[in-house]
C-alpha angles and dihedrals in degrees: 000000000000135000124213120213112201117231097031126102118200116215111273095010112139133175118241095339095297124116094257112115113241112244098227138077113225115211118192107224095191094081095039115133114240119244108259088226090060107074095140113129132182133051128314089250094058092051092045091053093048093048093044092052092045089053092049100244127138117220088253094051094048092044090053092050092048093044099247135106127266087245092059090047089054090050091053091050099044104033112017114104091176132042121259100245095206092060100037100096093045092048093048091048095049094043091045094232133118120258087243089060092046095052095040103253089119131028116260112233105221098214102152114235114221112232126191099232092189091056094047091047090054093046090053087055090051088061090065093055122097114274094252091057092045089054092052091051092046091049090051092050091049090051090053092049092049092048090052091050091052092049091047092051093059 
């Protein structure tokens, strides 16, 4: 694989056999040194499974949050060598990791995050309520958060 950087001309690089220098630098990525902060090995799927489990999600829960089925989440974990670009940002956000950690450019620090399973269970049930009731609950939660911020500012 090579990368071309516009505006640079490598020595001896010519365009279509003529004597005009080619306006791109070609970098061979095969011999590139790996970043020392990037010791992650294995497939994307293996990393995704490890991070998902460390964060306390089931495949079904994470799939629901991302907007895909449990079956698709299982596919990503068991068969995907590379990350699905269209889901990367959402996965990283939900799992509270950087995209670099998710794709293996940086090591994932497996500090388990404590989750209040009772709270999450109730919030999932709120999703099944009519929109008007959901809004009331969200407004109440926001009021509690605002109240806490005011008390903390004193």
